[in-house]
C-alpha positions as CSV (number, residue, x, y, z in Angstrom):
1,M,80.8,56.9,140.2
2,E,83.5,59.5,140.0
3,G,83.3,59.4,136.2
4,K,79.6,60.2,136.2
5,I,80.2,63.2,138.5
6,D,82.9,64.5,136.1
7,G,80.6,64.2,133.1
8,A,77.8,66.0,134.9
9,G,80.1,68.8,135.8
10,A,81.3,69.2,132.1
11,S,77.7,69.4,131.0
12,L,76.9,72.1,133.5
13,D,79.9,74.1,132.5
14,T,78.7,73.9,128.8
15,L,75.2,75.0,129.8
16,M,76.6,78.0,131.8
17,A,78.8,79.0,128.9
18,S,75.8,78.9,126.5
19,F,73.8,81.1,128.9
20,N,76.7,83.6,129.2
21,T,77.0,83.8,125.4
22,R,73.2,84.4,125.0
23,I,73.3,87.1,127.7
24,S,76.2,88.8,125.9
25,E,74.3,88.9,122.6
26,L,71.2,90.3,124.3
27,Q,73.3,93.0,125.9
28,Q,74.7,94.0,122.5
29,L,71.3,94.1,120.9
30,V,70.0,96.4,123.7
31,I,73.0,98.7,123.2
32,A,72.4,98.7,119.5
33,R,68.7,99.5,119.9
34,N,69.3,102.3,122.3
35,M,72.1,103.8,120.3
36,Y,69.9,105.2,117.5
37,P,66.3,105.0,118.8
38,T,64.9,107.7,116.4
39,S,66.5,106.8,113.1
40,S,66.0,103.1,113.4
41,I,62.2,103.3,112.8
42,S,62.6,105.5,109.6
43,D,65.3,103.2,108.3
44,L,63.1,100.2,108.8
45,S,60.2,102.0,107.0
46,A,62.3,102.8,104.0
47,I,63.5,99.2,103.8
48,D,59.8,98.0,104.0
49,S,58.9,100.4,101.1
50,S,61.8,99.2,99.0
51,V,60.8,95.6,99.6
52,K,57.2,96.3,98.6
53,A,58.3,98.0,95.4
54,M,60.5,95.0,94.6
55,E,57.5,92.7,95.2
56,V,55.4,94.7,92.7
57,Q,58.2,94.6,90.1
58,V,58.6,90.8,90.6
59,Q,54.9,90.4,90.1
60,Q,55.0,92.4,86.9
61,I,57.8,90.2,85.6
62,K,55.9,87.1,86.5
63,N,52.8,88.4,84.6
64,R,54.9,89.3,81.5
65,L,56.6,85.8,81.6
66,R,53.2,84.2,81.7
67,E,52.0,86.2,78.7
68,E,55.1,85.3,76.7
69,K,54.6,81.6,77.6
70,E,51.0,81.7,76.4
71,A,52.1,83.4,73.2
72,I,54.7,80.7,72.3
73,P,52.2,78.2,70.7
74,K,50.8,81.0,68.5
75,A,54.3,82.0,67.5
76,K,55.2,78.4,66.6
77,K,52.1,78.2,64.4
78,L,53.0,81.5,62.7
79,I,56.6,80.3,62.1
80,E,55.3,77.0,60.6
81,A,52.9,78.8,58.3
82,S,55.7,81.2,57.2
83,L,58.0,78.3,56.4
84,Q,55.3,76.6,54.5
85,Q,54.6,79.7,52.5
86,Q,58.3,80.1,51.9
87,R,58.6,76.6,50.5
88,K,55.6,77.3,48.2
89,L,57.2,80.5,46.9
90,Q,60.5,78.7,46.3
91,R,58.8,76.0,44.3
92,M,57.0,78.7,42.3
93,S,60.2,80.7,41.7
94,A,61.7,77.6,40.0
95,Y,59.2,78.1,37.1
96,V,59.6,81.9,36.7
97,P,62.6,83.3,34.7
98,P,64.8,86.0,36.3
99,N,63.6,88.4,33.6
100,P,60.2,87.4,32.3
101,P,59.6,88.6,28.7
102,E,57.4,91.7,28.7
103,R,56.2,91.4,25.1
104,I,52.8,89.7,24.7
105,L,50.2,89.5,22.0
106,T,46.6,90.7,21.8
107,I,43.8,88.7,20.1
108,N,41.5,90.0,17.4
109,Q,38.1,88.7,18.6
110,E,36.6,89.0,15.1
111,T,39.2,87.1,13.1
112,G,40.9,85.0,15.7
113,T,44.3,86.3,14.6
114,L,47.1,87.6,16.8
115,M,48.3,91.2,16.8
116,L,51.4,92.8,18.3
117,P,50.6,95.8,20.6
118,E,51.5,99.3,19.3
119,N,53.2,100.4,22.5
120,K,55.1,97.4,24.0
121,Q,56.4,99.4,26.9
122,D,52.9,99.9,28.2
123,I,52.2,96.2,28.2
124,S,53.0,93.9,31.1
125,F,51.8,90.6,32.5
126,S,49.6,92.4,35.0
127,S,47.8,94.6,32.4
128,R,46.6,92.4,29.6
129,N,43.9,93.9,27.4
130,Y,42.0,90.7,26.5
131,E,39.6,88.6,28.4
132,E,40.6,85.5,30.3
133,P,39.8,82.4,28.2
134,A,37.0,80.0,29.1
135,A,37.9,76.5,30.1
136,L,38.3,73.9,27.4
137,P,35.6,71.2,27.0
138,K,35.4,68.4,29.6
139,E,37.2,70.6,32.1
140,K,35.0,71.2,35.1
141,K,37.1,73.5,37.1
142,G,35.9,76.7,35.6
143,R,37.9,79.3,33.6
144,C,41.6,79.1,33.6
145,M,44.6,80.5,31.8
146,P,47.0,78.5,29.6
147,P,50.0,77.3,31.7
148,L,53.1,79.5,31.7
149,W,55.7,77.0,32.9
150,Y,58.9,78.8,32.3
151,I,62.3,77.0,32.3
152,T,65.1,77.8,34.7
153,A,68.8,78.5,34.0
154,D,69.7,75.2,35.7
155,E,67.4,73.3,33.4
156,L,68.8,75.0,30.3
157,N,72.4,74.3,31.5
158,S,71.6,70.7,32.1
159,L,71.0,70.1,28.4
160,S,73.7,68.8,26.2
161,S,75.5,71.3,24.1
162,Y,74.2,69.9,20.8
163,M,70.6,70.2,22.0
164,K,71.0,73.6,23.6
165,G,73.0,75.2,20.8
166,R,72.8,78.9,20.9
167,L,69.5,79.1,22.7
168,T,69.3,81.5,25.7
169,L,66.9,81.5,28.6
170,E,65.2,84.7,27.4
171,K,64.5,83.2,23.9
172,V,63.0,80.0,25.3
173,N,60.8,81.7,27.9
174,A,59.7,84.3,25.3
175,A,58.6,81.4,23.1
176,I,56.7,79.9,26.0
177,S,54.8,83.2,26.3
178,D,54.0,83.1,22.6
179,M,52.8,79.5,22.9
180,A,50.4,80.4,25.8
181,T,49.0,83.2,23.6
182,Y,48.4,80.9,20.7
183,A,46.7,78.4,23.1
184,E,44.6,81.1,24.6
185,A,43.3,82.3,21.2
186,N,42.4,78.7,20.3
187,A,40.6,78.2,23.6
188,K,38.5,81.3,23.0
189,L,37.4,79.9,19.7
190,V,36.7,76.5,21.0
191,T,34.5,77.7,23.8
192,A,32.8,80.7,22.0
193,P,29.1,80.3,21.5
194,R,28.1,79.7,17.9
195,K,26.1,82.9,17.7
196,K,29.2,84.9,18.5
197,L,31.3,83.4,15.7
198,T,31.6,85.2,12.4
199,E,31.8,83.7,8.9
200,A,35.5,84.2,9.0
201,T,36.0,82.3,12.3
202,M,33.3,79.6,12.0
203,D,35.3,77.1,10.0
204,R,38.3,77.6,12.2
205,A,36.3,77.2,15.4
206,M,34.7,74.0,14.2
207,E,38.1,72.5,13.2
208,L,39.6,73.4,16.6
209,R,36.6,71.9,18.4
210,D,37.1,68.6,16.6
211,I,40.8,68.6,17.6
212,A,39.9,69.5,21.2
213,G,37.6,66.5,21.4
214,T,40.3,64.0,20.7
215,D,41.7,61.9,23.5
216,A,45.3,63.3,23.2
217,V,44.0,66.9,23.5
218,K,40.8,66.8,25.5
219,G,40.7,69.2,28.5
220,K,44.1,70.7,27.6
221,H,45.4,73.9,26.1
222,F,46.9,73.5,22.7
223,F,47.9,75.2,19.5
224,L,48.7,74.1,16.0
225,E,52.1,74.2,14.2
226,T,50.5,76.6,11.7
227,D,49.8,79.0,14.6
228,I,53.5,79.7,15.1
229,K,53.9,83.2,13.6
230,G,56.0,85.1,16.2
231,P,56.8,87.6,17.3
232,S,59.4,85.8,19.5
233,F,58.7,82.2,18.4
234,K,58.9,81.3,14.7
235,L,59.1,78.0,12.9
236,D,62.7,78.4,11.8
237,N,65.8,76.5,12.9
238,T,65.7,78.3,16.3
239,G,62.0,77.6,16.7
240,K,62.5,73.9,16.0
241,A,65.3,73.7,18.5
242,I,63.1,75.4,21.1
243,L,60.4,72.8,20.5
244,T,62.9,70.0,20.9
245,V,64.2,71.5,24.2
246,L,60.6,72.0,25.6
247,R,59.7,68.4,24.7
248,H,62.8,67.2,26.4
249,L,62.0,69.3,29.5
250,G,58.4,68.1,29.7
251,R,56.8,71.5,28.9
252,I,54.9,70.3,25.8
253,T,53.8,67.1,24.0
254,E,53.0,66.7,20.3
255,S,50.3,64.8,18.5
256,R,49.2,64.3,15.0
257,V,45.4,65.0,14.5
258,G,44.4,64.6,10.8
259,H,46.8,66.7,8.8
260,H,47.6,69.0,11.8
261,R,50.6,68.8,14.1
262,V,49.2,69.7,17.5
263,I,51.3,71.0,20.4
264,V,49.8,70.6,23.9
265,L,51.0,72.7,26.8
266,L,51.7,70.8,30.0
267,K,51.2,72.0,33.6
268,P,53.8,71.8,36.4
């Protein structure tokens, strides 16, 4: 019984101490309130304004973050498209020499012969003065140019020294340009309407059409060994070495049609 009385007394003492602490805190608050009655209201107003301004800024940041989040999928698609385009350009650059030869030929429409331009400095790949050739027979994709599949320095360096000899990248790629010009001249004659052929070109056109209809040549750009007349590519020892190199690198194939040696240009 005595133990219960002592426990109740301790609880009462604790309750009284708690009341006394609370009363002391209220007294301090009243003193603080009455100490600066006038300035306290303006200070609270300033704090309220600052809080509201911060709320506006936080909302603006949230809006901007939401816009950035919505733009992320579009940015990913753009990056993927850019990377894909980069890969395409890298593959294309593998077939373009560092210094593409600027010298090209023009075609005499009347005789089907090749002519060197008078002012070479005014001629470039983007300013050719002859029409684009029509597609060869059996090719349904419309008009197209002969392939200009240049070799790279790495490809030339990969050849054995006896095959490469003294050939340079510029010589080989200049020869490729000449080959494309020969093939283009032949394609024009093959696809030219009969009424536009002259007496000088009729026999030549008929002969080329017969060659173009063979299985080994059908639908492809080609030229004859007899077409090799320069200016960069000639049928000398250097020219024969270039033909060997281009056959080895898969740029051309050769066929015998009648008494003609036919060189077919291959595409990448």
